[in-house]
C-alpha positions as CSV (number, residue, x, y, z in Angstrom):
1,M,-15.6,19.2,14.7
2,V,-16.4,18.6,11.0
3,A,-15.8,14.9,11.2
4,Q,-18.3,14.2,13.9
5,R,-21.2,14.3,11.5
6,H,-19.8,11.5,9.3
7,R,-21.0,7.9,10.0
8,L,-17.4,6.7,10.2
9,Y,-16.3,9.5,12.6
10,A,-15.4,6.9,15.2
11,L,-12.9,5.3,12.8
12,V,-10.9,8.5,12.4
13,H,-11.3,9.3,16.1
14,L,-9.9,5.9,17.0
15,A,-7.0,6.3,14.6
16,Y,-6.0,9.6,16.2
17,H,-6.5,8.5,19.8
18,T,-4.8,5.1,19.6
19,G,-2.3,5.3,16.8
20,A,-3.6,2.0,15.4
21,R,-2.9,1.3,11.8
22,R,-5.7,1.4,9.2
23,G,-5.8,-2.4,8.8
24,E,-5.8,-2.9,12.5
25,I,-8.8,-0.6,13.0
26,L,-10.6,-2.3,10.1
27,A,-10.0,-5.8,11.7
28,L,-11.5,-4.8,15.0
29,R,-14.7,-6.6,16.0
30,W,-17.1,-5.6,18.8
31,T,-15.7,-8.5,20.8
32,D,-12.3,-6.7,20.8
33,F,-13.8,-3.7,22.6
34,N,-14.1,-3.9,26.4
35,S,-16.0,-0.7,27.4
36,E,-16.1,-1.7,31.1
37,K,-12.3,-2.0,31.4
38,G,-11.7,0.7,28.8
39,F,-9.6,-1.0,26.2
40,I,-9.5,-2.5,22.7
41,S,-7.5,-5.7,21.8
42,I,-5.5,-5.4,18.6
43,S,-4.4,-8.8,17.3
44,K,-5.1,-8.8,13.6
45,T,-5.2,-6.6,10.5
46,R,-7.3,-6.5,7.3
47,G,-6.1,-5.8,3.8
48,M,-7.6,-5.8,0.4
49,I,-7.0,-9.5,-0.2
50,H,-6.3,-11.1,3.1
51,E,-8.7,-10.8,6.1
52,G,-7.7,-11.6,9.7
53,N,-4.0,-11.7,9.2
54,S,-1.9,-11.2,12.3
55,T,-0.6,-7.7,13.0
56,K,2.5,-6.4,11.2
57,T,4.9,-7.5,14.0
58,K,4.6,-9.5,17.2
59,N,4.6,-6.2,19.1
60,G,1.6,-5.2,17.0
61,M,-0.5,-7.5,19.1
62,R,-1.5,-5.4,22.0
63,V,-4.2,-4.0,24.3
64,V,-4.7,-0.3,24.0
65,E,-6.2,1.7,26.8
66,L,-9.0,4.1,25.7
67,D,-9.8,7.5,27.2
68,P,-13.4,8.2,28.3
69,E,-14.1,10.3,25.2
70,T,-13.1,7.4,22.9
71,I,-15.2,5.0,24.8
72,Q,-18.1,7.3,24.5
73,V,-17.5,7.7,20.7
74,L,-17.5,4.0,20.3
75,H,-20.7,3.6,22.2
76,G,-22.3,6.2,20.0
77,H,-21.0,4.4,16.9
78,K,-22.5,1.2,18.2
79,K,-25.9,2.9,18.7
80,K,-25.8,4.3,15.2
81,Q,-24.9,0.8,13.8
82,N,-27.7,-0.8,15.7
83,L,-30.1,1.8,14.3
84,E,-28.9,1.0,10.8
85,R,-29.4,-2.7,11.5
86,F,-32.9,-2.0,12.7
87,L,-33.8,0.2,9.7
88,L,-32.3,-2.3,7.2
89,G,-33.5,-5.4,9.0
90,E,-32.7,-8.6,7.2
91,A,-30.8,-6.7,4.5
92,L,-28.0,-5.8,6.9
93,R,-25.3,-8.4,7.3
94,D,-23.9,-8.7,10.8
95,S,-20.2,-9.3,10.3
96,G,-19.2,-8.4,13.8
97,Y,-16.8,-5.7,12.7
98,I,-16.9,-2.3,14.4
99,F,-16.5,-0.5,11.1
100,V,-18.7,-1.6,8.2
101,Q,-20.3,-0.3,5.1
102,E,-24.0,0.7,5.3
103,E,-25.1,-2.8,4.4
104,G,-22.9,-4.4,7.0
105,E,-20.0,-5.6,4.8
106,P,-16.5,-4.9,6.0
107,I,-14.9,-1.7,4.9
108,Y,-12.1,-1.9,2.3
109,P,-8.8,-0.2,3.3
110,S,-9.1,2.2,0.3
111,Q,-12.6,3.3,1.6
112,A,-11.2,4.0,5.0
113,Y,-8.4,6.1,3.5
114,S,-10.9,8.0,1.3
115,V,-13.1,8.8,4.3
116,F,-10.0,10.0,6.2
117,C,-8.9,12.2,3.3
118,T,-12.4,13.6,2.8
119,L,-12.7,14.6,6.5
120,A,-9.2,16.1,6.5
121,K,-10.2,18.2,3.5
122,R,-13.5,19.3,5.1
123,A,-11.5,20.3,8.3
124,E,-9.1,22.3,6.0
125,L,-6.1,20.2,7.1
126,D,-3.2,19.3,4.8
127,H,-3.8,16.1,2.8
128,P,-2.2,13.7,5.3
129,P,-1.6,10.0,4.9
130,F,-3.5,7.8,7.3
131,H,-0.5,6.9,9.4
132,P,0.7,10.2,11.0
133,P,-1.8,9.7,13.8
134,R,0.6,6.9,14.9
135,H,3.0,9.6,16.0
136,N,0.5,11.9,17.6
137,P,1.7,13.0,21.0
138,R,-1.6,11.8,22.5
139,T,-0.7,8.2,21.6
140,E,2.9,8.1,22.8
């Protein structure tokens, strides 16, 4: 898959395999991921201005079961993030978020959308908005 080589492949993978909204994915912290039990807890969302707001609706607060492949992808992402932290040392800010910029700062929603579009283009897919994965048969 074309996307697997990108440092934020796990973000796109998680979107397609969970149906989570972009802001929900960007608000995830490593403490929301339970690899032993195989789930993520979604309880907040991130936007351009407001960080850590509650999800769009009460039903948005949920626990999402992860398949073994997604768990493995998140473990691989964590290893890469730890390597980046090691290589950058003190320069890397540890925000606790799962998806961060190279220096450790949280990713802006527009950046996540740009990554999503770039990877879709490389894979020769139509230019989809970020939300169609919410209606992917794998997530229903």
